[in-house]
PDB file of N, CA, C and O in Angstrom:
ATOM      1  N   UNK A   1      73.167  30.801  12.092  1.00  0.00           N
ATOM      2  CA  UNK A   1      71.813  31.214  12.407  1.00  0.00           C
ATOM      3  C   UNK A   1      71.072  31.541  11.135  1.00  0.00           C
ATOM      4  O   UNK A   1      71.566  32.297  10.298  1.00  0.00           O
ATOM      5  N   UNK A   2      69.888  30.977  10.982  1.00  0.00           N
ATOM      6  CA  UNK A   2      69.061  31.208   9.810  1.00  0.00           C
ATOM      7  C   UNK A   2      68.043  32.283  10.137  1.00  0.00           C
ATOM      8  O   UNK A   2      67.275  32.149  11.089  1.00  0.00           O
ATOM      9  N   UNK A   3      68.034  33.339   9.357  1.00  0.00           N
ATOM     10  CA  UNK A   3      67.151  34.495   9.602  1.00  0.00           C
ATOM     11  C   UNK A   3      66.056  34.533   8.561  1.00  0.00           C
ATOM     12  O   UNK A   3      66.316  34.338   7.373  1.00  0.00           O
ATOM     13  N   UNK A   4      64.842  34.782   8.994  1.00  0.00           N
ATOM     14  CA  UNK A   4      63.669  34.874   8.103  1.00  0.00           C
ATOM     15  C   UNK A   4      63.006  36.240   8.266  1.00  0.00           C
ATOM     16  O   UNK A   4      63.049  36.842   9.339  1.00  0.00           O
ATOM     17  N   UNK A   5      62.415  36.701   7.223  1.00  0.00           N
ATOM     18  CA  UNK A   5      61.533  37.883   7.266  1.00  0.00           C
ATOM     19  C   UNK A   5      60.112  37.319   7.153  1.00  0.00           C
ATOM     20  O   UNK A   5      59.730  36.725   6.145  1.00  0.00           O
ATOM     21  N   UNK A   6      59.351  37.532   8.229  1.00  0.00           N
ATOM     22  CA  UNK A   6      58.033  36.886   8.282  1.00  0.00           C
ATOM     23  C   UNK A   6      57.043  37.745   9.030  1.00  0.00           C
ATOM     24  O   UNK A   6      57.386  38.832   9.496  1.00  0.00           O
ATOM     25  N   UNK A   7      55.809  37.266   9.151  1.00  0.00           N
ATOM     26  CA  UNK A   7      54.743  38.008   9.811  1.00  0.00           C
ATOM     27  C   UNK A   7      54.652  37.560  11.270  1.00  0.00           C
ATOM     28  O   UNK A   7      54.819  36.387  11.602  1.00  0.00           O
ATOM     29  N   UNK A   8      54.378  38.551  12.126  1.00  0.00           N
ATOM     30  CA  UNK A   8      54.132  38.300  13.552  1.00  0.00           C
ATOM     31  C   UNK A   8      52.725  38.813  13.855  1.00  0.00           C
ATOM     32  O   UNK A   8      52.443  39.998  13.674  1.00  0.00           O
ATOM     33  N   UNK A   9      51.850  37.933  14.311  1.00  0.00           N
ATOM     34  CA  UNK A   9      50.443  38.261  14.535  1.00  0.00           C
ATOM     35  C   UNK A   9      50.220  38.981  15.869  1.00  0.00           C
ATOM     36  O   UNK A   9      50.779  38.608  16.901  1.00  0.00           O
ATOM     37  N   UNK A  10      49.389  40.018  15.811  1.00  0.00           N
ATOM     38  CA  UNK A  10      48.916  40.650  17.050  1.00  0.00           C
ATOM     39  C   UNK A  10      47.556  41.240  16.761  1.00  0.00           C
ATOM     40  O   UNK A  10      47.120  41.226  15.609  1.00  0.00           O
ATOM     41  N   UNK A  11      46.886  41.746  17.738  1.00  0.00           N
ATOM     42  CA  UNK A  11      45.537  42.248  17.591  1.00  0.00           C
ATOM     43  C   UNK A  11      44.522  41.287  18.204  1.00  0.00           C
ATOM     44  O   UNK A  11      44.838  40.143  18.532  1.00  0.00           O
ATOM     45  N   UNK A  12      43.302  41.782  18.349  1.00  0.00           N
ATOM     46  CA  UNK A  12      42.278  40.927  18.985  1.00  0.00           C
ATOM     47  C   UNK A  12      41.835  39.750  18.100  1.00  0.00           C
ATOM     48  O   UNK A  12      42.110  39.708  16.901  1.00  0.00           O
ATOM     49  N   UNK A  13      41.151  38.813  18.727  1.00  0.00           N
ATOM     50  CA  UNK A  13      40.665  37.642  17.996  1.00  0.00           C
ATOM     51  C   UNK A  13      39.736  38.048  16.852  1.00  0.00           C
ATOM     52  O   UNK A  13      38.910  38.948  17.004  1.00  0.00           O
ATOM     53  N   UNK A  14      39.875  37.396  15.739  1.00  0.00           N
ATOM     54  CA  UNK A  14      39.103  37.638  14.536  1.00  0.00           C
ATOM     55  C   UNK A  14      39.368  38.994  13.871  1.00  0.00           C
ATOM     56  O   UNK A  14      38.678  39.353  12.917  1.00  0.00           O
ATOM     57  N   UNK A  15      40.353  39.747  14.360  1.00  0.00           N
ATOM     58  CA  UNK A  15      40.753  40.992  13.719  1.00  0.00           C
ATOM     59  C   UNK A  15      42.281  41.018  13.647  1.00  0.00           C
ATOM     60  O   UNK A  15      42.916  41.846  14.301  1.00  0.00           O
ATOM     61  N   UNK A  16      42.864  40.131  12.869  1.00  0.00           N
ATOM     62  CA  UNK A  16      44.306  40.025  12.867  1.00  0.00           C
ATOM     63  C   UNK A  16      44.998  41.234  12.214  1.00  0.00           C
ATOM     64  O   UNK A  16      44.529  41.780  11.215  1.00  0.00           O
ATOM     65  N   UNK A  17      46.092  41.615  12.793  1.00  0.00           N
ATOM     66  CA  UNK A  17      46.983  42.608  12.239  1.00  0.00           C
ATOM     67  C   UNK A  17      48.375  41.986  12.395  1.00  0.00           C
ATOM     68  O   UNK A  17      48.662  41.333  13.398  1.00  0.00           O
ATOM     69  N   UNK A  18      49.215  42.192  11.414  1.00  0.00           N
ATOM     70  CA  UNK A  18      50.507  41.548  11.425  1.00  0.00           C
ATOM     71  C   UNK A  18      51.616  42.605  11.382  1.00  0.00           C
ATOM     72  O   UNK A  18      51.459  43.672  10.788  1.00  0.00           O
ATOM     73  N   UNK A  19      52.721  42.284  12.016  1.00  0.00           N
ATOM     74  CA  UNK A  19      53.953  43.049  11.872  1.00  0.00           C
ATOM     75  C   UNK A  19      54.905  42.276  11.009  1.00  0.00           C
ATOM     76  O   UNK A  19      55.004  41.056  11.145  1.00  0.00           O
ATOM     77  N   UNK A  20      55.600  42.935  10.134  1.00  0.00           N
ATOM     78  CA  UNK A  20      56.613  42.269   9.325  1.00  0.00           C
ATOM     79  C   UNK A  20      57.914  42.404  10.069  1.00  0.00           C
ATOM     80  O   UNK A  20      58.412  43.512  10.273  1.00  0.00           O
ATOM     81  N   UNK A  21      58.475  41.262  10.482  1.00  0.00           N
ATOM     82  CA  UNK A  21      59.667  41.253  11.345  1.00  0.00           C
ATOM     83  C   UNK A  21      60.774  40.405  10.757  1.00  0.00           C
ATOM     84  O   UNK A  21      60.545  39.529   9.924  1.00  0.00           O
ATOM     85  N   UNK A  22      61.980  40.690  11.214  1.00  0.00           N
ATOM     86  CA  UNK A  22      63.136  39.872  10.905  1.00  0.00           C
ATOM     87  C   UNK A  22      63.386  39.056  12.176  1.00  0.00           C
ATOM     88  O   UNK A  22      63.581  39.625  13.250  1.00  0.00           O
ATOM     89  N   UNK A  23      63.380  37.715  12.057  1.00  0.00           N
ATOM     90  CA  UNK A  23      63.490  36.860  13.227  1.00  0.00           C
ATOM     91  C   UNK A  23      64.317  35.624  12.917  1.00  0.00           C
ATOM     92  O   UNK A  23      64.449  35.228  11.759  1.00  0.00           O
ATOM     93  N   UNK A  24      64.865  35.026  13.945  1.00  0.00           N
ATOM     94  CA  UNK A  24      65.534  33.731  13.827  1.00  0.00           C
ATOM     95  C   UNK A  24      64.495  32.696  13.462  1.00  0.00           C
ATOM     96  O   UNK A  24      63.396  32.702  14.017  1.00  0.00           O
ATOM     97  N   UNK A  25      64.813  31.826  12.556  1.00  0.00           N
ATOM     98  CA  UNK A  25      63.873  30.813  12.067  1.00  0.00           C
ATOM     99  C   UNK A  25      63.388  29.905  13.198  1.00  0.00           C
ATOM    100  O   UNK A  25      62.270  29.393  13.140  1.00  0.00           O
ATOM    101  N   UNK A  26      64.205  29.704  14.210  1.00  0.00           N
ATOM    102  CA  UNK A  26      63.869  28.749  15.272  1.00  0.00           C
ATOM    103  C   UNK A  26      62.936  29.340  16.324  1.00  0.00           C
ATOM    104  O   UNK A  26      62.354  28.594  17.111  1.00  0.00           O
ATOM    105  N   UNK A  27      62.779  30.676  16.354  1.00  0.00           N
ATOM    106  CA  UNK A  27      61.901  31.285  17.334  1.00  0.00           C
ATOM    107  C   UNK A  27      60.429  31.144  16.944  1.00  0.00           C
ATOM    108  O   UNK A  27      60.097  30.975  15.771  1.00  0.00           O
ATOM    109  N   UNK A  28      59.570  31.216  17.933  1.00  0.00           N
ATOM    110  CA  UNK A  28      58.115  31.094  17.706  1.00  0.00           C
ATOM    111  C   UNK A  28      57.589  32.229  16.837  1.00  0.00           C
ATOM    112  O   UNK A  28      58.211  33.288  16.758  1.00  0.00           O
ATOM    113  N   UNK A  29      56.470  32.020  16.197  1.00  0.00           N
ATOM    114  CA  UNK A  29      55.865  33.027  15.328  1.00  0.00           C
ATOM    115  C   UNK A  29      55.685  34.370  16.017  1.00  0.00           C
ATOM    116  O   UNK A  29      56.038  35.415  15.469  1.00  0.00           O
ATOM    117  N   UNK A  30      55.137  34.333  17.211  1.00  0.00           N
ATOM    118  CA  UNK A  30      54.894  35.571  17.938  1.00  0.00           C
ATOM    119  C   UNK A  30      55.964  35.821  19.014  1.00  0.00           C
ATOM    120  O   UNK A  30      55.737  36.602  19.938  1.00  0.00           O
ATOM    121  N   UNK A  31      57.108  35.173  18.900  1.00  0.00           N
ATOM    122  CA  UNK A  31      58.167  35.308  19.874  1.00  0.00           C
ATOM    123  C   UNK A  31      59.136  36.420  19.580  1.00  0.00           C
ATOM    124  O   UNK A  31      58.775  37.465  19.038  1.00  0.00           O
ATOM    125  N   UNK A  32      60.382  36.172  19.951  1.00  0.00           N
ATOM    126  CA  UNK A  32      61.463  37.132  19.801  1.00  0.00           C
ATOM    127  C   UNK A  32      61.662  37.513  18.341  1.00  0.00           C
ATOM    128  O   UNK A  32      61.430  36.701  17.446  1.00  0.00           O
ATOM    129  N   UNK A  33      62.087  38.734  18.102  1.00  0.00           N
ATOM    130  CA  UNK A  33      62.454  39.144  16.759  1.00  0.00           C
ATOM    131  C   UNK A  33      63.636  40.115  16.832  1.00  0.00           C
ATOM    132  O   UNK A  33      63.919  40.696  17.880  1.00  0.00           O
ATOM    133  N   UNK A  34      64.312  40.274  15.701  1.00  0.00           N
ATOM    134  CA  UNK A  34      65.485  41.136  15.628  1.00  0.00           C
ATOM    135  C   UNK A  34      65.108  42.574  15.320  1.00  0.00           C
ATOM    136  O   UNK A  34      65.595  43.497  15.972  1.00  0.00           O
ATOM    137  N   UNK A  35      64.246  42.771  14.336  1.00  0.00           N
ATOM    138  CA  UNK A  35      63.856  44.118  13.892  1.00  0.00           C
ATOM    139  C   UNK A  35      62.451  44.083  13.261  1.00  0.00           C
ATOM    140  O   UNK A  35      62.106  43.140  12.549  1.00  0.00           O
ATOM    141  N   UNK A  36      61.669  45.101  13.527  1.00  0.00           N
ATOM    142  CA  UNK A  36      60.367  45.251  12.892  1.00  0.00           C
ATOM    143  C   UNK A  36      60.549  46.172  11.693  1.00  0.00           C
ATOM    144  O   UNK A  36      61.090  47.271  11.815  1.00  0.00           O
ATOM    145  N   UNK A  37      60.078  45.696  10.502  1.00  0.00           N
ATOM    146  CA  UNK A  37      60.303  46.498   9.284  1.00  0.00           C
ATOM    147  C   UNK A  37      58.997  46.894   8.592  1.00  0.00           C
ATOM    148  O   UNK A  37      59.028  47.492   7.517  1.00  0.00           O
ATOM    149  N   UNK A  38      57.845  46.566   9.198  1.00  0.00           N
ATOM    150  CA  UNK A  38      56.613  46.994   8.566  1.00  0.00           C
ATOM    151  C   UNK A  38      55.393  46.404   9.230  1.00  0.00           C
ATOM    152  O   UNK A  38      55.504  45.685  10.222  1.00  0.00           O
ATOM    153  N   UNK A  39      54.198  46.714   8.671  1.00  0.00           N
ATOM    154  CA  UNK A  39      52.935  46.200   9.160  1.00  0.00           C
ATOM    155  C   UNK A  39      52.067  45.750   7.997  1.00  0.00           C
ATOM    156  O   UNK A  39      52.292  46.153   6.856  1.00  0.00           O
ATOM    157  N   UNK A  40      51.076  44.916   8.285  1.00  0.00           N
ATOM    158  CA  UNK A  40      50.160  44.401   7.290  1.00  0.00           C
ATOM    159  C   UNK A  40      48.820  44.147   7.967  1.00  0.00           C
ATOM    160  O   UNK A  40      48.740  43.444   8.974  1.00  0.00           O
ATOM    161  N   UNK A  41      47.743  44.748   7.382  1.00  0.00           N
ATOM    162  CA  UNK A  41      46.392  44.568   7.925  1.00  0.00           C
ATOM    163  C   UNK A  41      45.526  44.000   6.789  1.00  0.00           C
ATOM    164  O   UNK A  41      45.071  44.745   5.921  1.00  0.00           O
ATOM    165  N   UNK A  42      45.304  42.690   6.799  1.00  0.00           N
ATOM    166  CA  UNK A  42      44.558  42.039   5.705  1.00  0.00           C
ATOM    167  C   UNK A  42      43.078  42.416   5.636  1.00  0.00           C
ATOM    168  O   UNK A  42      42.433  42.150   4.622  1.00  0.00           O
ATOM    169  N   UNK A  43      42.533  43.017   6.668  1.00  0.00           N
ATOM    170  CA  UNK A  43      41.112  43.375   6.689  1.00  0.00           C
ATOM    171  C   UNK A  43      40.830  44.694   5.930  1.00  0.00           C
ATOM    172  O   UNK A  43      39.685  44.962   5.567  1.00  0.00           O
ATOM    173  N   UNK A  44      41.858  45.505   5.696  1.00  0.00           N
ATOM    174  CA  UNK A  44      41.667  46.765   4.976  1.00  0.00           C
ATOM    175  C   UNK A  44      41.697  46.555   3.490  1.00  0.00           C
ATOM    176  O   UNK A  44      42.325  45.613   3.008  1.00  0.00           O
ATOM    177  N   UNK A  45      41.031  47.415   2.751  1.00  0.00           N
ATOM    178  CA  UNK A  45      41.054  47.405   1.296  1.00  0.00           C
ATOM    179  C   UNK A  45      42.113  48.410   0.833  1.00  0.00           C
ATOM    180  O   UNK A  45      42.371  49.402   1.514  1.00  0.00           O
ATOM    181  N   UNK A  46      42.716  48.154  -0.311  1.00  0.00           N
ATOM    182  CA  UNK A  46      43.688  49.085  -0.893  1.00  0.00           C
ATOM    183  C   UNK A  46      44.999  49.048  -0.154  1.00  0.00           C
ATOM    184  O   UNK A  46      45.623  47.993  -0.037  1.00  0.00           O
ATOM    185  N   UNK A  47      45.423  50.189   0.344  1.00  0.00           N
ATOM    186  CA  UNK A  47      46.713  50.313   1.093  1.00  0.00           C
ATOM    187  C   UNK A  47      46.628  49.605   2.441  1.00  0.00           C
ATOM    188  O   UNK A  47      46.259  50.211   3.447  1.00  0.00           O
ATOM    189  N   UNK A  48      46.960  48.360   2.455  1.00  0.00           N
ATOM    190  CA  UNK A  48      46.832  47.621   3.728  1.00  0.00           C
ATOM    191  C   UNK A  48      48.154  47.176   4.319  1.00  0.00           C
ATOM    192  O   UNK A  48      48.184  46.357   5.237  1.00  0.00           O
ATOM    193  N   UNK A  49      49.253  47.715   3.793  1.00  0.00           N
ATOM    194  CA  UNK A  49      50.580  47.362   4.340  1.00  0.00           C
ATOM    195  C   UNK A  49      51.568  48.485   4.164  1.00  0.00           C
ATOM    196  O   UNK A  49      51.433  49.308   3.259  1.00  0.00           O
ATOM    197  N   UNK A  50      52.567  48.520   5.033  1.00  0.00           N
ATOM    198  CA  UNK A  50      53.671  49.467   4.991  1.00  0.00           C
ATOM    199  C   UNK A  50      54.959  48.687   5.216  1.00  0.00           C
ATOM    200  O   UNK A  50      55.038  47.879   6.141  1.00  0.00           O
ATOM    201  N   UNK A  51      55.962  48.919   4.389  1.00  0.00           N
ATOM    202  CA  UNK A  51      57.224  48.212   4.500  1.00  0.00           C
ATOM    203  C   UNK A  51      58.364  49.213   4.333  1.00  0.00           C
ATOM    204  O   UNK A  51      58.311  50.100   3.482  1.00  0.00           O
ATOM    205  N   UNK A  52      59.409  49.049   5.174  1.00  0.00           N
ATOM    206  CA  UNK A  52      60.627  49.815   4.994  1.00  0.00           C
ATOM    207  C   UNK A  52      61.499  49.006   3.999  1.00  0.00           C
ATOM    208  O   UNK A  52      62.229  48.093   4.387  1.00  0.00           O
ATOM    209  N   UNK A  53      61.395  49.370   2.729  1.00  0.00           N
ATOM    210  CA  UNK A  53      62.092  48.613   1.684  1.00  0.00           C
ATOM    211  C   UNK A  53      63.611  48.623   1.851  1.00  0.00           C
ATOM    212  O   UNK A  53      64.286  47.640   1.543  1.00  0.00           O
ATOM    213  N   UNK A  54      64.144  49.752   2.343  1.00  0.00           N
ATOM    214  CA  UNK A  54      65.600  49.816   2.515  1.00  0.00           C
ATOM    215  C   UNK A  54      66.091  48.800   3.545  1.00  0.00           C
ATOM    216  O   UNK A  54      67.137  48.178   3.359  1.00  0.00           O
ATOM    217  N   UNK A  55      65.323  48.631   4.644  1.00  0.00           N
ATOM    218  CA  UNK A  55      65.728  47.647   5.662  1.00  0.00           C
ATOM    219  C   UNK A  55      65.493  46.228   5.165  1.00  0.00           C
ATOM    220  O   UNK A  55      66.290  45.336   5.454  1.00  0.00           O
ATOM    221  N   UNK A  56      64.419  46.006   4.428  1.00  0.00           N
ATOM    222  CA  UNK A  56      64.151  44.668   3.868  1.00  0.00           C
ATOM    223  C   UNK A  56      65.278  44.293   2.908  1.00  0.00           C
ATOM    224  O   UNK A  56      65.784  43.171   2.953  1.00  0.00           O
ATOM    225  N   UNK A  57      65.669  45.215   2.051  1.00  0.00           N
ATOM    226  CA  UNK A  57      66.754  44.935   1.110  1.00  0.00           C
ATOM    227  C   UNK A  57      68.052  44.641   1.843  1.00  0.00           C
ATOM    228  O   UNK A  57      68.812  43.758   1.446  1.00  0.00           O
ATOM    229  N   UNK A  58      68.306  45.387   2.920  1.00  0.00           N
ATOM    230  CA  UNK A  58      69.519  45.133   3.699  1.00  0.00           C
ATOM    231  C   UNK A  58      69.539  43.723   4.244  1.00  0.00           C
ATOM    232  O   UNK A  58      70.546  43.024   4.133  1.00  0.00           O
ATOM    233  N   UNK A  59      68.408  43.290   4.846  1.00  0.00           N
ATOM    234  CA  UNK A  59      68.372  41.957   5.436  1.00  0.00           C
ATOM    235  C   UNK A  59      68.446  40.871   4.373  1.00  0.00           C
ATOM    236  O   UNK A  59      69.078  39.840   4.604  1.00  0.00           O
ATOM    237  N   UNK A  60      67.842  41.061   3.255  1.00  0.00           N
ATOM    238  CA  UNK A  60      67.926  40.083   2.158  1.00  0.00           C
ATOM    239  C   UNK A  60      69.377  39.994   1.640  1.00  0.00           C
ATOM    240  O   UNK A  60      69.870  38.920   1.296  1.00  0.00           O
ATOM    241  N   UNK A  61      70.019  41.133   1.601  1.00  0.00           N
ATOM    242  CA  UNK A  61      71.431  41.202   1.140  1.00  0.00           C
ATOM    243  C   UNK A  61      72.339  40.409   2.065  1.00  0.00           C
ATOM    244  O   UNK A  61      73.291  39.777   1.608  1.00  0.00           O
ATOM    245  N   UNK A  62      72.051  40.437   3.367  1.00  0.00           N
ATOM    246  CA  UNK A  62      72.934  39.707   4.285  1.00  0.00           C
ATOM    247  C   UNK A  62      72.471  38.271   4.553  1.00  0.00           C
ATOM    248  O   UNK A  62      73.019  37.588   5.418  1.00  0.00           O
ATOM    249  N   UNK A  63      71.436  37.808   3.786  1.00  0.00           N
ATOM    250  CA  UNK A  63      71.110  36.406   3.821  1.00  0.00           C
ATOM    251  C   UNK A  63      69.765  36.011   4.397  1.00  0.00           C
ATOM    252  O   UNK A  63      69.476  34.817   4.479  1.00  0.00           O
ATOM    253  N   UNK A  64      68.916  36.969   4.806  1.00  0.00           N
ATOM    254  CA  UNK A  64      67.601  36.651   5.317  1.00  0.00           C
ATOM    255  C   UNK A  64      66.693  36.170   4.200  1.00  0.00           C
ATOM    256  O   UNK A  64      66.741  36.697   3.089  1.00  0.00           O
ATOM    257  N   UNK A  65      65.856  35.159   4.489  1.00  0.00           N
ATOM    258  CA  UNK A  65      64.922  34.616   3.497  1.00  0.00           C
ATOM    259  C   UNK A  65      63.523  35.090   3.841  1.00  0.00           C
ATOM    260  O   UNK A  65      63.072  34.840   4.959  1.00  0.00           O
ATOM    261  N   UNK A  66      62.792  35.777   2.925  1.00  0.00           N
ATOM    262  CA  UNK A  66      61.424  36.193   3.215  1.00  0.00           C
ATOM    263  C   UNK A  66      60.466  35.034   3.063  1.00  0.00           C
ATOM    264  O   UNK A  66      60.658  34.167   2.210  1.00  0.00           O
ATOM    265  N   UNK A  67      59.425  35.018   3.896  1.00  0.00           N
ATOM    266  CA  UNK A  67      58.358  34.007   3.726  1.00  0.00           C
ATOM    267  C   UNK A  67      57.598  34.298   2.435  1.00  0.00           C
ATOM    268  O   UNK A  67      57.778  35.352   1.826  1.00  0.00           O
ATOM    269  N   UNK A  68      56.767  33.379   2.031  1.00  0.00           N
ATOM    270  CA  UNK A  68      56.016  33.563   0.762  1.00  0.00           C
ATOM    271  C   UNK A  68      55.118  34.808   0.799  1.00  0.00           C
ATOM    272  O   UNK A  68      55.046  35.560  -0.174  1.00  0.00           O
ATOM    273  N   UNK A  69      54.453  35.011   1.909  1.00  0.00           N
ATOM    274  CA  UNK A  69      53.572  36.167   2.031  1.00  0.00           C
ATOM    275  C   UNK A  69      54.373  37.464   2.020  1.00  0.00           C
ATOM    276  O   UNK A  69      53.987  38.423   1.351  1.00  0.00           O
ATOM    277  N   UNK A  70      55.455  37.504   2.737  1.00  0.00           N
ATOM    278  CA  UNK A  70      56.263  38.704   2.798  1.00  0.00           C
ATOM    279  C   UNK A  70      56.897  38.961   1.432  1.00  0.00           C
ATOM    280  O   UNK A  70      57.004  40.116   1.019  1.00  0.00           O
ATOM    281  N   UNK A  71      57.317  37.916   0.725  1.00  0.00           N
ATOM    282  CA  UNK A  71      57.876  38.082  -0.613  1.00  0.00           C
ATOM    283  C   UNK A  71      56.839  38.743  -1.533  1.00  0.00           C
ATOM    284  O   UNK A  71      57.191  39.612  -2.331  1.00  0.00           O
ATOM    285  N   UNK A  72      55.560  38.338  -1.429  1.00  0.00           N
ATOM    286  CA  UNK A  72      54.497  38.929  -2.179  1.00  0.00           C
ATOM    287  C   UNK A  72      54.284  40.392  -1.837  1.00  0.00           C
ATOM    288  O   UNK A  72      54.087  41.224  -2.722  1.00  0.00           O
ATOM    289  N   UNK A  73      54.323  40.702  -0.545  1.00  0.00           N
ATOM    290  CA  UNK A  73      54.167  42.100  -0.123  1.00  0.00           C
ATOM    291  C   UNK A  73      55.306  42.975  -0.593  1.00  0.00           C
ATOM    292  O   UNK A  73      55.085  44.120  -0.987  1.00  0.00           O
ATOM    293  N   UNK A  74      56.522  42.456  -0.560  1.00  0.00           N
ATOM    294  CA  UNK A  74      57.678  43.214  -1.038  1.00  0.00           C
ATOM    295  C   UNK A  74      57.576  43.486  -2.519  1.00  0.00           C
ATOM    296  O   UNK A  74      57.922  44.569  -2.989  1.00  0.00           O
ATOM    297  N   UNK A  75      57.106  42.515  -3.240  1.00  0.00           N
ATOM    298  CA  UNK A  75      56.947  42.656  -4.711  1.00  0.00           C
ATOM    299  C   UNK A  75      55.916  43.755  -4.990  1.00  0.00           C
ATOM    300  O   UNK A  75      56.142  44.580  -5.876  1.00  0.00           O
ATOM    301  N   UNK A  76      54.787  43.794  -4.261  1.00  0.00           N
ATOM    302  CA  UNK A  76      53.757  44.821  -4.420  1.00  0.00           C
ATOM    303  C   UNK A  76      54.306  46.206  -4.048  1.00  0.00           C
ATOM    304  O   UNK A  76      54.017  47.196  -4.720  1.00  0.00           O
ATOM    305  N   UNK A  77      55.099  46.263  -2.974  1.00  0.00           N
ATOM    306  CA  UNK A  77      55.650  47.550  -2.523  1.00  0.00           C
ATOM    307  C   UNK A  77      56.625  48.117  -3.548  1.00  0.00           C
ATOM    308  O   UNK A  77      56.689  49.335  -3.719  1.00  0.00           O
ATOM    309  N   UNK A  78      57.374  47.278  -4.224  1.00  0.00           N
ATOM    310  CA  UNK A  78      58.333  47.749  -5.229  1.00  0.00           C
ATOM    311  C   UNK A  78      57.639  48.258  -6.476  1.00  0.00           C
ATOM    312  O   UNK A  78      58.214  49.067  -7.204  1.00  0.00           O
ATOM    313  N   UNK A  79      56.430  47.814  -6.745  1.00  0.00           N
ATOM    314  CA  UNK A  79      55.666  48.265  -7.932  1.00  0.00           C
ATOM    315  C   UNK A  79      55.174  49.691  -7.780  1.00  0.00           C
ATOM    316  O   UNK A  79      54.939  50.370  -8.780  1.00  0.00           O
ATOM    317  N   UNK A  80      55.011  50.163  -6.542  1.00  0.00           N
ATOM    318  CA  UNK A  80      54.471  51.528  -6.267  1.00  0.00           C
ATOM    319  C   UNK A  80      55.446  52.608  -6.709  1.00  0.00           C
ATOM    320  O   UNK A  80      55.161  53.796  -6.556  1.00  0.00           O
TER     321      UNK A  80
END
């Protein structure tokens, strides 16, 4: 089973908000997921995301691959 850390979209039309989730690669973007580890709101300025770094590190350690966007968010979170 290939596991990815990626974004799951929710919220009303034209006001996207995303959850950072750990999911099977074969599942749909907004489908099933294993664990929610954060949120991301691209419409906000400044602090627009929250991530549980300990859980993200755990999943990466056991083989999960982050998407490009999530990789960027994790990098920013580690700089704080």
